[in-house]
C-alpha positions in Angstrom: 56.4 -50.3 -117.4 59.8 -49.2 -116.2 62.6 -51.5 -115.5 66.0 -50.9 -113.8 68.7 -50.2 -116.4 66.3 -49.0 -119.0 67.5 -46.1 -121.1 66.4 -42.6 -120.0 65.8 -40.9 -123.4 66.4 -42.3 -126.8 69.5 -40.8 -128.5 71.1 -39.7 -125.2 73.5 -41.3 -122.8 72.3 -44.0 -120.5 72.5 -43.8 -116.7 75.9 -45.6 -117.0 77.2 -42.9 -119.2 77.5 -44.9 -122.4 75.9 -43.7 -125.6 73.5 -46.1 -127.3 73.1 -46.4 -131.0 69.5 -46.2 -132.4 69.7 -49.9 -133.2 70.6 -50.7 -129.5 67.7 -48.5 -128.3 65.3 -50.3 -130.5 66.6 -53.7 -129.2 66.1 -52.4 -125.6 62.5 -51.5 -126.4 62.0 -54.9 -128.0 63.3 -56.6 -124.8 61.1 -54.5 -122.6 58.0 -55.2 -124.8 58.8 -59.0 -124.7 59.2 -58.8 -120.9 55.8 -57.1 -120.6 54.2 -59.8 -122.8 55.7 -62.7 -120.9 54.8 -61.2 -117.5 51.2 -60.6 -118.7 51.0 -64.1 -120.0 52.5 -66.1 -117.1 52.9 -63.7 -114.2 56.0 -62.2 -112.7 56.7 -65.3 -110.6 56.7 -67.7 -113.6 58.5 -65.3 -116.0 62.2 -65.9 -116.6 65.2 -64.6 -118.4 65.2 -67.5 -120.9 61.5 -67.0 -121.8 62.0 -63.2 -122.3 65.1 -63.9 -124.5 63.2 -66.5 -126.5 60.2 -64.0 -127.0 62.7 -61.3 -128.0 64.7 -63.6 -130.4 68.0 -63.1 -128.6 70.2 -65.3 -126.5 69.9 -65.0 -122.7 73.4 -63.7 -122.6 72.5 -60.8 -124.9 69.9 -59.6 -122.4 72.7 -58.9 -119.9 74.4 -56.6 -122.5 71.4 -54.4 -122.4 70.3 -55.0 -118.8 73.3 -55.8 -116.5 70.9 -55.5 -113.5 68.0 -58.0 -113.1 65.0 -57.2 -115.3 62.5 -59.1 -113.1 61.9 -57.9 -109.5 62.3 -61.4 -108.1 65.8 -61.7 -109.6 67.0 -58.7 -107.6 66.8 -60.8 -104.3 69.1 -63.5 -105.7 72.2 -61.4 -105.8 
């Protein structure tokens, strides 16, 4: 599954031009995996940032460091 703001290729610069450390790339992959698990379990309409953060083991604010754009498609309409 591909999400907006996901890194292009590990070890390279992201779309925003910033270089990610391997640790940050692993965390990004963990967040994406957690998002997939949450969406599979409850559906995209019931999935939320707090649930994804809890599944990943990070604070909701930390998600925005890795994904400044909304992760979930329904969040994009709220801007």
